[in-house]
C-alpha positions as CSV (number, residue, x, y, z in Angstrom):
1,M,-37.7,-27.6,101.9
2,E,-39.4,-25.0,99.2
3,K,-41.4,-26.4,96.9
4,R,-41.2,-25.2,93.4
5,V,-43.7,-25.7,90.0
6,G,-42.0,-28.1,86.7
7,V,-41.9,-29.8,83.5
8,V,-40.5,-32.5,82.8
9,G,-39.1,-34.3,79.4
10,I,-39.7,-37.9,78.8
11,V,-38.5,-40.1,76.0
12,V,-38.3,-43.7,75.2
13,E,-37.1,-45.0,73.2
14,D,-37.0,-48.7,73.5
15,L,-40.9,-49.9,75.4
16,E,-39.2,-52.5,76.7
17,S,-38.2,-49.5,79.4
18,A,-41.5,-48.1,79.3
19,E,-42.6,-50.2,81.6
20,D,-39.8,-49.2,84.6
21,V,-40.8,-45.3,83.6
22,N,-44.6,-46.0,84.6
23,Q,-43.5,-47.5,88.0
24,I,-40.8,-44.7,88.7
25,L,-43.7,-42.3,87.9
26,H,-45.7,-44.4,89.6
27,D,-43.4,-44.0,93.0
28,Y,-43.3,-40.5,93.3
29,S,-47.1,-39.7,92.1
30,Y,-47.6,-37.7,95.0
31,I,-45.6,-34.8,93.5
32,I,-47.2,-35.4,90.2
33,V,-49.3,-32.5,89.1
34,G,-50.5,-34.1,85.0
35,R,-49.8,-36.2,82.5
36,M,-49.2,-36.2,78.6
37,G,-47.6,-39.5,76.5
38,I,-47.1,-40.2,73.6
39,P,-46.9,-42.5,71.3
40,Y,-44.7,-41.5,68.2
41,R,-45.5,-44.5,66.1
42,D,-43.6,-43.6,63.5
43,R,-39.9,-43.2,65.0
44,G,-41.1,-46.1,67.6
45,I,-40.5,-43.7,70.9
46,S,-43.6,-42.2,72.9
47,V,-42.6,-39.1,74.3
48,I,-43.8,-37.5,77.9
49,S,-44.7,-34.8,79.5
50,I,-44.9,-34.3,83.1
51,I,-45.5,-31.1,85.7
52,V,-44.2,-31.6,88.4
53,D,-45.1,-29.9,92.9
54,G,-42.9,-30.6,95.2
55,T,-39.2,-30.2,96.3
56,S,-36.1,-29.7,94.7
57,D,-34.6,-33.0,96.2
58,E,-38.1,-34.8,95.4
59,I,-37.8,-34.0,91.1
60,G,-34.1,-34.7,91.3
61,A,-34.3,-38.1,93.0
62,M,-37.1,-38.9,90.4
63,T,-35.6,-38.2,87.2
64,G,-31.8,-39.0,88.2
65,K,-34.1,-42.9,88.2
66,L,-35.6,-42.3,85.3
67,G,-31.9,-40.9,83.7
68,K,-30.9,-44.1,85.0
69,V,-33.5,-46.1,83.0
70,K,-32.0,-47.6,79.1
71,N,-32.8,-46.1,76.1
72,V,-34.5,-42.9,78.7
73,S,-33.4,-39.5,77.9
74,V,-34.7,-36.9,80.7
75,K,-34.7,-32.9,80.6
76,S,-36.4,-30.9,83.3
77,A,-37.5,-27.2,83.5
78,M,-37.6,-25.3,87.6
79,T,-39.4,-22.0,88.3
80,K,-37.0,-20.6,90.5
81,I,-39.4,-19.6,93.2
């Protein structure tokens, strides 16, 4: 299967969910090119931006697991080629 490059945006609305998010990101570290996390203390949330390079199945599996974590929102954008 062909690899794609993309960006995944994650908003963690409850810091108690951060451990689960970090474990999932660790499990999929082989497709992560870069990561930037910003704690937005005034709002009590964290925003994480991930650059990925993997197959649609790998990226979809990672975002699917992240989306199931309580108080976590996930959006992604992938290249077409």
